[in-house]
Backbone as CSV, one residue per row, in Angstrom:
resi,resn,N_x,N_y,N_z,CA_x,CA_y,CA_z,C_x,C_y,C_z
1,UNK,86.617,104.644,109.339,85.535,105.254,110.989,85.089,106.282,110.813
2,UNK,84.105,106.149,110.396,83.268,108.090,110.035,83.335,108.677,111.706
3,UNK,83.591,110.107,111.385,83.839,110.813,112.491,83.022,112.328,112.051
4,UNK,81.898,112.681,113.413,81.208,113.606,112.317,82.290,114.856,112.883
5,UNK,81.659,115.957,111.974,82.333,117.012,111.905,81.791,118.251,112.856
6,UNK,82.206,118.971,113.423,81.710,120.139,114.348,81.552,121.454,113.368
7,UNK,81.000,122.795,113.970,80.565,123.531,113.026,82.433,124.028,112.641
8,UNK,83.038,123.960,113.299,84.142,125.031,113.316,85.202,123.771,112.301
9,UNK,84.891,122.935,111.979,85.285,122.016,111.174,85.642,122.916,109.543
10,UNK,86.929,122.746,108.551,87.043,123.333,107.735,86.304,122.533,106.697
11,UNK,86.086,123.867,105.495,85.165,123.158,104.537,85.452,121.879,103.693
12,UNK,87.226,121.774,103.373,87.932,120.726,102.835,87.427,119.486,103.388
13,UNK,87.207,119.614,104.797,87.611,118.509,105.399,85.843,117.741,105.484
14,UNK,84.965,118.780,104.715,83.411,117.939,105.077,83.305,117.179,104.001
15,UNK,82.485,116.080,104.451,82.176,115.184,103.079,80.878,114.649,103.800
16,UNK,79.998,113.606,102.833,78.991,113.145,103.166,79.160,111.819,103.400
17,UNK,78.960,110.659,104.265,78.855,109.561,103.625,77.430,108.739,103.765
18,UNK,77.642,108.270,102.688,75.819,107.492,102.229,75.866,106.320,103.340
19,UNK,76.702,105.589,103.350,76.586,104.106,103.906,76.522,104.916,105.514
20,UNK,77.264,105.630,106.368,76.634,105.649,107.422,75.809,107.069,107.707
21,UNK,75.181,107.748,106.738,74.477,108.994,106.511,74.770,109.953,107.742
22,UNK,76.833,110.380,107.594,77.403,111.289,108.723,77.849,111.891,107.959
23,UNK,77.940,113.458,107.986,79.091,114.558,107.269,79.940,114.912,108.396
24,UNK,81.013,113.860,107.665,82.512,114.518,108.378,83.428,113.736,107.974
25,UNK,84.501,112.823,108.273,85.862,112.335,107.934,85.398,111.052,108.700
26,UNK,86.388,109.970,107.255,86.562,109.047,107.518,87.919,108.923,108.173
27,UNK,88.523,107.924,109.051,89.528,107.505,109.731,89.882,105.912,109.357
28,UNK,91.120,106.195,108.492,91.540,104.569,107.890,92.674,104.264,109.136
29,UNK,92.397,103.347,109.570,93.628,102.524,110.288,94.463,101.608,109.948
30,UNK,95.807,100.949,110.416,96.122,99.908,110.330,96.525,99.556,111.396
31,UNK,95.819,98.775,112.208,96.401,97.902,113.906,96.933,97.287,113.978
32,UNK,97.726,96.643,114.573,98.330,95.285,114.696,97.352,94.320,115.777
33,UNK,98.003,93.225,116.084,96.605,92.341,116.836,96.875,92.961,118.058
34,UNK,97.351,93.771,118.810,96.739,94.139,120.425,95.930,95.187,120.129
35,UNK,95.827,96.217,118.781,94.982,97.245,118.719,95.703,98.728,118.657
36,UNK,97.347,98.085,118.394,98.005,99.501,118.447,97.434,100.189,116.949
37,UNK,97.800,101.025,116.981,97.679,102.242,115.667,99.149,102.387,114.791
38,UNK,99.001,101.414,113.647,100.459,101.937,113.028,100.287,102.963,112.492
39,UNK,99.335,102.751,111.368,98.983,104.073,110.280,97.981,104.546,110.093
40,UNK,97.836,105.716,109.874,96.380,106.632,109.955,96.605,107.535,108.501
41,UNK,95.594,107.572,108.211,95.145,107.999,106.925,93.909,108.751,107.289
42,UNK,93.727,110.331,107.256,91.880,110.870,107.414,91.818,111.353,106.105
43,UNK,90.389,110.590,105.265,90.004,111.272,104.060,88.448,111.961,104.565
44,UNK,88.118,112.785,103.374,86.533,113.412,103.614,85.870,111.968,103.838
45,UNK,84.390,111.961,104.398,83.837,111.215,104.560,83.318,110.591,103.036
46,UNK,82.874,111.204,101.835,82.499,110.821,100.929,83.572,110.087,100.017
47,UNK,84.718,109.671,100.681,85.678,109.022,99.629,85.785,107.632,100.320
48,UNK,85.590,106.592,98.923,85.189,105.715,99.239,86.089,104.831,100.340
49,UNK,86.107,103.663,101.138,86.865,102.974,101.577,87.917,102.349,100.998
50,UNK,87.763,101.804,99.640,88.783,101.534,98.787,90.285,102.147,98.525
51,UNK,89.526,103.835,98.369,90.100,104.432,98.137,91.473,104.997,98.880
52,UNK,90.474,105.240,100.082,91.247,105.389,101.766,92.468,104.284,101.895
53,UNK,92.042,103.093,101.865,93.366,102.226,101.715,94.156,102.659,100.831
54,UNK,93.985,102.642,99.496,95.003,102.778,98.857,96.395,104.325,98.899
55,UNK,95.339,105.495,99.308,95.788,106.065,99.379,96.982,106.071,100.920
56,UNK,96.431,105.140,102.147,97.130,104.763,103.246,98.543,103.804,102.822
57,UNK,98.437,102.979,101.780,99.199,102.383,101.098,100.024,103.082,100.467
58,UNK,99.806,104.029,99.250,100.492,104.775,98.734,101.568,105.460,99.641
59,UNK,100.788,106.178,100.909,101.774,106.814,102.085,102.911,106.172,102.753
60,UNK,102.490,104.823,102.569,103.531,104.232,103.718,103.897,102.899,102.354
61,UNK,104.307,103.008,101.489,104.737,102.111,100.603,105.766,101.695,101.091
62,UNK,106.809,102.821,101.257,108.344,101.877,101.518,108.734,101.154,102.980
63,UNK,107.516,101.559,103.369,107.707,100.609,105.045,107.350,99.282,104.435
64,UNK,106.408,99.137,103.784,106.028,97.367,103.645,107.028,97.185,102.238
65,UNK,107.369,97.878,101.468,108.651,97.467,100.629,110.053,96.960,101.415
66,UNK,110.062,97.673,102.410,111.258,97.290,103.108,111.303,96.072,104.172
67,UNK,110.369,95.894,104.159,110.177,94.344,104.909,111.074,93.298,104.327
68,UNK,111.620,92.234,104.929,112.342,91.272,104.805,111.908,90.493,104.114
69,UNK,112.350,89.808,103.327,111.865,89.259,101.827,110.962,87.421,102.607
70,UNK,109.754,87.687,102.318,108.979,86.147,103.173,108.039,86.491,103.892
71,UNK,108.398,87.939,104.732,107.724,88.538,105.938,106.307,89.227,105.103
72,UNK,105.276,88.473,105.405,104.117,88.805,104.964,102.755,89.195,106.139
73,UNK,102.247,90.508,105.891,101.265,91.123,106.617,99.901,91.103,106.297
74,UNK,98.901,90.371,106.895,97.480,90.563,106.359,96.843,91.568,106.968
75,UNK,96.062,92.210,105.957,95.384,92.883,106.404,93.353,92.580,106.269
76,UNK,93.129,92.280,107.080,91.882,91.874,107.522,90.752,93.338,107.436
77,UNK,90.141,93.040,105.985,88.697,94.147,105.456,87.496,93.724,105.581
78,UNK,86.712,94.646,106.238,85.437,94.243,106.201,84.710,94.481,105.410
79,UNK,83.744,94.153,104.713,82.944,93.913,103.210,82.637,95.504,102.802
80,UNK,83.036,96.380,103.547,82.838,97.735,102.104,84.133,97.759,101.037
81,UNK,85.100,96.412,101.493,86.211,96.928,100.342,85.757,95.923,99.503
82,UNK,86.998,96.279,98.542,86.603,95.002,97.439,88.018,94.736,96.750
83,UNK,88.291,93.389,97.200,89.348,92.755,97.148,90.274,93.097,95.619
84,UNK,89.348,92.273,94.783,89.694,92.170,93.604,90.411,93.535,92.945
85,UNK,89.809,94.526,93.302,89.561,96.050,93.212,91.187,96.067,93.588
86,UNK,91.669,96.133,94.616,92.046,96.730,95.641,94.060,95.954,94.988
87,UNK,93.366,94.491,94.773,94.938,94.067,94.531,95.221,94.625,92.987
88,UNK,94.262,94.679,92.492,94.720,95.330,90.928,95.277,96.429,91.404
89,UNK,94.735,97.654,92.050,95.441,98.836,92.322,97.030,98.923,93.079
90,UNK,96.836,97.681,93.755,98.355,97.416,94.303,99.380,96.854,93.379
91,UNK,98.678,96.288,92.572,99.830,95.764,91.325,99.937,96.809,90.496
92,UNK,99.302,98.032,90.395,99.886,99.192,89.517,100.666,100.051,90.199
93,UNK,100.280,100.044,91.801,101.102,100.883,92.765,102.890,100.077,92.799
94,UNK,102.494,99.294,93.207,103.883,98.494,93.112,103.885,97.233,93.080
95,UNK,103.952,95.940,92.076,103.942,95.177,92.377,104.685,94.090,93.247
96,UNK,105.329,94.963,93.817,106.277,93.772,95.254,105.445,93.895,96.459
97,UNK,104.512,94.874,96.628,103.573,95.124,97.303,102.656,93.944,97.623
98,UNK,102.114,92.825,96.351,101.493,91.806,96.433,102.268,90.974,97.153
99,UNK,103.507,91.065,97.128,104.318,89.634,97.882,104.451,90.315,99.147
100,UNK,104.247,91.102,99.959,104.413,91.444,101.264,103.103,91.576,102.330
101,UNK,102.052,92.195,101.238,100.681,92.011,101.431,99.860,90.993,101.458
102,UNK,98.949,90.655,101.872,97.628,89.863,102.217,96.641,90.213,102.518
103,UNK,95.546,90.483,101.178,93.701,90.908,101.879,93.165,89.929,102.109
104,UNK,92.535,89.901,102.954,91.792,89.143,103.459,90.236,90.053,104.027
105,UNK,89.027,89.341,103.220,87.784,90.162,103.400,87.224,89.196,104.800
106,UNK,86.868,90.256,105.675,86.040,89.015,106.968,84.669,88.318,106.390
107,UNK,84.256,87.397,106.412,83.349,86.348,106.588,81.771,87.958,106.989
108,UNK,80.802,87.195,106.109,79.612,88.325,105.669,78.873,87.685,107.290
109,UNK,78.397,88.006,108.093,77.580,87.404,109.284,76.090,87.348,108.652
110,UNK,75.153,86.269,109.079,74.213,86.254,108.377,73.192,87.514,108.793
111,UNK,72.060,87.346,107.495,71.263,88.591,107.962,70.720,88.516,109.202
112,UNK,70.312,89.709,109.925,69.198,89.355,110.810,70.083,88.954,111.880
113,UNK,71.122,88.582,112.458,72.041,88.614,113.770,73.380,88.945,113.748
114,UNK,73.439,89.079,115.093,75.026,89.826,115.631,75.684,88.697,115.468
115,UNK,77.145,88.539,114.946,77.705,87.721,115.200,79.140,88.328,115.197
116,UNK,79.752,88.180,116.337,81.320,88.940,116.387,82.481,87.997,115.176
117,UNK,82.724,89.006,114.773,83.814,88.108,113.572,85.280,88.042,114.661
118,UNK,85.689,87.112,114.342,86.857,87.128,114.821,87.867,88.129,114.678
119,UNK,88.618,88.626,115.301,89.946,89.682,114.844,89.193,91.070,114.612
120,UNK,88.180,91.339,114.236,87.246,92.749,113.245,87.426,93.391,114.557
121,UNK,87.030,92.612,115.462,86.587,93.727,116.897,88.145,94.285,117.180
122,UNK,89.499,93.952,116.842,90.456,94.431,117.193,90.419,95.931,116.492
123,UNK,89.973,96.501,115.386,90.197,97.747,114.960,88.922,98.059,115.634
124,UNK,87.711,97.460,116.042,86.682,98.587,116.245,86.818,98.919,117.633
125,UNK,87.557,97.865,118.706,88.341,98.227,119.863,89.010,99.723,119.653
126,UNK,89.829,99.658,118.913,91.126,100.844,118.931,89.907,102.071,118.493
127,UNK,89.006,102.154,117.467,88.114,102.932,117.523,87.347,103.773,118.468
128,UNK,87.082,102.458,119.573,86.488,102.936,120.511,87.562,103.451,121.334
129,UNK,88.804,102.996,121.388,89.556,103.871,122.351,89.681,105.200,121.818
130,UNK,89.980,105.582,120.642,90.487,107.082,120.179,89.070,107.610,120.232
131,UNK,87.929,107.313,120.265,86.613,107.804,120.235,86.625,108.587,121.883
132,UNK,87.335,107.819,122.868,87.249,108.290,123.978,88.382,109.322,124.405
133,UNK,89.262,109.640,123.595,89.819,110.915,123.500,88.938,112.090,123.579
134,UNK,89.061,112.916,124.408,88.138,114.111,123.768,87.958,114.817,123.209
135,UNK,89.486,115.057,122.439,90.136,115.720,121.558,89.283,114.874,119.894
136,UNK,89.184,113.902,120.104,88.849,113.072,118.962,87.242,112.170,118.931
137,UNK,86.476,112.619,119.601,85.192,112.335,120.013,84.594,112.863,118.341
138,UNK,84.965,113.888,118.204,84.369,114.517,116.617,85.299,115.331,116.160
139,UNK,85.368,115.405,114.668,86.154,116.223,113.952,86.132,117.616,114.247
140,UNK,86.444,118.104,115.053,87.096,119.900,114.914,87.719,120.726,114.454
141,UNK,88.706,119.691,113.611,90.149,120.516,112.830,89.665,120.978,111.422
142,UNK,90.412,121.810,111.242,90.546,122.326,109.616,91.282,121.710,108.663
143,UNK,92.483,121.075,109.298,93.163,120.267,108.644,92.722,118.850,108.531
144,UNK,93.076,117.986,107.753,93.408,116.471,107.762,94.231,115.775,108.679
145,UNK,95.582,116.697,108.542,97.004,116.545,109.057,96.405,116.473,110.306
146,UNK,96.022,117.620,111.043,95.695,117.621,112.257,95.056,116.670,113.053
147,UNK,93.926,115.889,112.191,93.688,115.324,112.738,93.811,114.287,112.641
148,UNK,95.085,113.387,111.857,96.037,112.789,111.997,96.825,112.703,112.846
149,UNK,97.669,113.387,113.364,98.208,113.982,114.050,97.504,113.940,115.646
150,UNK,96.846,114.084,116.064,95.744,114.044,117.167,95.739,112.087,117.413
151,UNK,95.367,111.310,116.391,95.101,110.200,116.279,96.346,109.554,116.748
152,UNK,97.681,110.208,115.946,98.813,109.321,116.576,99.591,109.456,118.397
153,UNK,98.876,111.231,118.264,99.342,111.501,119.776,98.163,110.508,120.631
154,UNK,97.328,110.251,120.508,96.206,109.343,121.154,96.688,107.864,121.040
155,UNK,97.299,106.997,119.984,97.773,106.369,120.351,98.807,105.974,120.856
156,UNK,99.782,107.033,121.026,101.065,107.139,121.280,100.818,106.867,123.144
157,UNK,99.600,107.490,123.617,99.147,107.729,124.861,98.956,106.606,125.691
158,UNK,97.849,105.743,124.575,97.542,104.111,124.819,98.659,103.137,125.057
159,UNK,99.633,103.285,124.180,100.812,102.607,124.358,101.728,102.861,125.813
160,UNK,101.741,104.139,125.731,102.058,104.359,127.315,101.465,104.228,128.285
161,UNK,100.290,104.162,128.207,99.502,104.037,129.463,99.355,102.109,129.710
162,UNK,99.793,101.575,128.644,99.927,100.210,128.671,101.321,99.840,129.274
163,UNK,102.221,100.597,128.913,103.807,100.326,129.381,104.065,100.191,131.174
164,UNK,103.331,101.232,131.204,103.146,101.576,132.965,102.772,101.035,134.075
């Protein structure tokens, strides 16, 4: 998801996303079936989705490699990702990742029609919850690490609200 920058954002965090036509950052999220954010990675908006996902996987590679044998995590991707390229890069990163991660591209909807894609709305709903946090509706931060920390704090708040 792209988040627009404000004028207080640092130059290092600014990038232009041609697809969304926004100047800002991209938030790469891995969420569970309930929409709880497990892993967060922020990049400039000019970074492609594939590179952002690979950076997130590289950052949390030890978690995935420590999963019990036979435990497979399915990562549902939208059409902005390239499955063959990602699988090739995952094999270069760590061949064992292909045994514990399964990449699945969501089906393309018919042109000129709105179709709810099953399970795809889980991450979109999580993005909407994150955007409701006042500090996250736009990127005001000078560092991408700070944006990631604020997203994690927001995710913790959402989980705690559900428990209460």
